[in-house]
GUVOVO-96025 format. One line per field, with one value per residue (C-alpha): residue in one letter; x, y, z. Coordinates in steps of 0.2 Angstrom, whole numbers, plus 5000, padded with zeros to 4 digits. Each point is the difference from the previous one (the first is absolute). Example, Ala and Ser with C-alpha at 12.3 -4.5 7.8 and 13.67 -1.06 7.14 Angstrom:
res: A,S
X: 5062,5006
Y: 4978,5017
Z: 5039,4997
***
This chain:
res: X,X,X,X,X,X,X,X,X,X,X,X,X,X,X,X,X,X,X,X,X,X,X,X,X,X,X,X,X,X,X,X,X,X,X,X,X,X,X,X,X,X,X,X,X,X,X,X,X,X,X,X,X,X,X,X,X,X,X,X,X,X,X,X,X,X,X,X,X,X,X,X,X,X,X,X,X,X,X,X,X,X,X,X,X,X,X,X,X,X,X,X,X,X,X,X,X,X,X,X,X,X,X,X,X,X,X,X,X,X,X,X,X,X,X,X,X,X,X,X,X,X,X,X,X,X,X,X,X,X,X,X,X,X,X,X,X,X,X,X,X,X,X,X,X,X
X: 5357,4990,4990,5008,5015,4994,4998,4983,4994,4983,4988,5002,4989,4999,5018,5010,5011,5014,5000,5007,4989,4993,5005,4988,5013,5003,5018,4995,4984,4999,4989,4998,4999,5015,5011,4995,5003,5017,5005,4992,5010,5016,4997,4995,5015,5011,4992,4998,4981,4985,4991,4981,4989,4983,4986,4990,4988,5014,4999,5016,5003,5009,5016,5013,5016,5007,5017,4997,5010,4988,4985,4999,5000,4987,4989,4984,5002,5002,4984,4991,5007,4995,4982,5000,5004,5019,5011,5014,5016,5013,5017,5017,5015,4988,4995,4981,4996,4982,4984,4987,4982,4984,4989,4984,4984,4996,5017,4996,4982,4999,4994,4983,5002,4997,4987,5006,4989,4999,5001,5007,5013,4992,5012,5015,5008,5007,5006,5000,5008,4987,5008,5002,4990,5008,5010,5018,5012,5010,5017,4993,4998,5015,5012,5007,4996,4988
Y: 4871,5013,5013,5014,5005,4992,5009,5002,5003,5008,5009,5019,5013,4989,4995,4989,5005,4991,5004,4993,4992,5012,5016,5013,5005,4991,4995,5002,5000,4990,4999,4981,4987,4991,5015,5003,4981,5001,5015,4992,4984,5010,5009,4984,4991,5015,5001,4981,5002,4992,5008,5000,5004,5006,4998,5014,4999,5003,4982,4991,4988,4984,4998,4986,5000,4985,4997,4993,4985,4995,5001,4981,4994,5013,5001,4992,5011,5016,4996,4998,5016,5009,4994,5008,5017,4999,5010,4989,5008,4989,5006,4996,5004,5011,5010,4999,4992,4995,5001,4986,5006,4990,5001,5009,4990,5008,4993,4982,4998,4993,5013,4997,4994,5015,4998,5002,5011,4996,5015,5012,5007,4998,5005,4999,4986,5009,4985,4981,4987,4989,4984,5006,4985,4986,4987,5004,4990,4986,5010,5011,4986,4989,5015,5000,4990,4986
Z: 6457,5009,4990,5012,4988,4984,4983,4994,4982,5001,4988,5001,4990,4984,5001,5011,5015,5010,5018,5016,5012,5013,4990,4993,4987,4984,4994,4982,4988,4984,4985,5001,5013,4992,5001,5019,5004,4992,5010,5016,4997,4998,5017,5009,4994,5006,5017,5002,5003,4991,4985,5003,4985,5000,4987,4991,5015,5013,5007,5002,4986,5005,4990,4997,4991,4992,4991,4982,5004,5014,4989,4995,5018,5006,4985,5009,5015,4989,4990,5016,5006,4984,5003,5017,4993,5006,4988,4995,4993,4991,5002,4992,5011,5010,4985,4997,4983,5000,5010,5002,5001,5001,4984,5002,4998,4983,4994,5006,4994,4982,4987,4992,4982,4988,4987,4982,4989,4982,4988,5013,4988,4983,4985,5012,4990,4984,4991,5002,4988,4991,5007,5018,5006,4989,5008,5001,4989,5006,4999,5013,5013,4994,4999,4983,4984,5002
***
């Protein structure tokens, strides 16, 4: 489809606007990008045109919609697309249900082990049984009378 008559979702003064391609006027303004995308999708379906979404920086974000029943056969392709910054929306009967996004590098990198500091909360244990470190009875392990 050409971008001439498409519906665009663009950042607009701290909010998100839906506007037809080539128009200076917005069709609607929304607090969140998801709300604007939902309205843009409705207009695009009504007018039989494509929906083009833009990122916070104004650049066009590649998007792809996949029906939930087609996920297994396209899984490898979708993972590769998520890595290339393509926005993937999973739909069920044309209704958006989920969005696949790549993880940030900080989410992927293993966390450094945390050092434990002895005595960090002195006096925080108010009471401890005298036999807390004794072996558990056989009934505990065997479940019932041993």
